[in-house]
N, C-alpha and C positions, 0 to 999 in steps of 0.2 A: 955531427955527434950522433952516436948510435943510441937508440932507445933501449931501455930496460925491457926485456921480454916479460909480458904479463901472463902468458899462457899457463904458467905453473902456479899462479896464485889461486887460492881456494875461493874464487868468486866468479860467477858466470858473467858479470859485467866486465871484469878485467879480461877474462878469456875471450869474450866477444870483441872488446876493444883491440886486443892483440891482433885479431884477424882483420878487422875492418875499421879501426879507429883512426887511421891516417886519413887526412882530409881528402886526398886525391881518390882514395878508394871509395869513399862515400859519394863523391861527385861522379865517379865512373858508374857506380851503381845507380845513382839518380838518372844519369843519361840512359843506362840500360833499361830502366823502367819506362823512360820516355820513348824507347824503341831504337836507340842507337845500338849498333852491334858491330860495326866495322872499325878497325884500327884508325883509319884516316878520319872517319867521322867523329870518333872520340877526340882525336887530336885537334880537329877543327873546332869542335864544340867547346872544349875545355881550354884550348891554348896551352896545353901541357907539353913539356919537353919530351922528346921521343924516348930518351932513356928512362925517364920517370914513368911514362905510360907503359912501356914494355915491362918494367919491374912490377908495377901495380897490377897489370893484367895477369902476369905470370903468378903473382901471389894469390890473386882471387881465383884463378884456375886451380892452383895447388890446393887451396882450401875447399874446393868443390862448390864455390859460390857462383862462378861462371864456368861454362863449358866452352872450350875452343874447338870450333867445327870448321872444316874446310868447305869453302864455297867455290873455289876455283883451283884447278891443278896446273894451269899454264897461264900465268905464273901461279905459284902457291899463294893462296890468299885465304885468310881465316876470318870468321866472325866469332864474337863472344856473346853467348846467350846465357841468360839467367837459368840456373838450375832450381830445383825445388828448394834447396837450402838458400839460394839467393833470393827467390821469391818470398821466402819467409821473412826477409828483411823489410818488406813493404810497410808493415805497421811502424817500424822504427823510422823510416824516411818520412812517412806521413806525419808522425808525431813531431819530428824535427822541423818539417815544413810549417806546421801549425805553430810551434813554439817560436820559430824565426819570425813569422808574421806577427805574432802577438807582441814580441819584445823588440824587434828590430825593424819594423816597418811603421814608423810613427804616422805616416800619411795614409795608411791603409794597406791592406794585404797586397803583396806583390803577385802572388799566385793563389787562387782560391780553388778549393776542391768542390766538385759538383757531382750530384747523383747522376749515374749513367742514364737512367730512365727518365727522370723528371727534369734534370738540369738544375734542380734546386741546390743552393749552397749547402755544403756539408761542413759541420764543425766537429772534427774528430775528437773522440774521447776514448780512453782505455777502459775496457770493460772485462769482467770475468767471463770467459767463454761458456762456462756451465750455467751461471745464473743470469748473465746479462747485466749485472749490477756494475755501476761506475766505480772505478778505483780512484777517482779524483780525491776522495777524502783520505786516501792512504791505506796501506796494508802493513801488517807486521811480517817480519821475516820468520820463517820456520825452517828448521834444519831438514835437509833432504837426505835420502837414503845413503848417499856417498859422502856426507859430511864427516870430517874427522872430529876428534874431541875438541881441539882448539877452536874450530869453527863453531861447533855446538855451543861452547862457552861464550863465544862472542855474540852469537845469536840470542842466547838466554838473557843478555843484558837488556833486551827489549827494543831492539833496533826496529825502526819503522821506515817505510819509504813514502 
């Protein structure tokens, strides 16, 4: 069954999900953050069908999230590296990891995050980049410069996240 494209919806969440919302894409990105870069290594790590992996890697490359780079010319072999756009997804995956631990690991965290310097456990939280304040208590939506009138009306209803 073909999914309905979300990229034309006036919502950045829908637009982002259209690009990376398929679960194999997120698992490929997870592995890329863990240092996996070669086709065979993705396939081994994920146990994914070859045709699915090929499609997902091509889609991530087309979106500019991964870059396909040759590492051998005889035979032709490629690796898939995170681009700046791809690396910008790190907080999304960290948040998903923390959420999964919190709600789906009843016996304790499956994977914990640790500070690179101290090794201390890290408990991620979303914060405002400018003020450093936690967004745990929620925020309200505000229309952006490219919002159309229908979206502005929807936002004026007082939507919060």
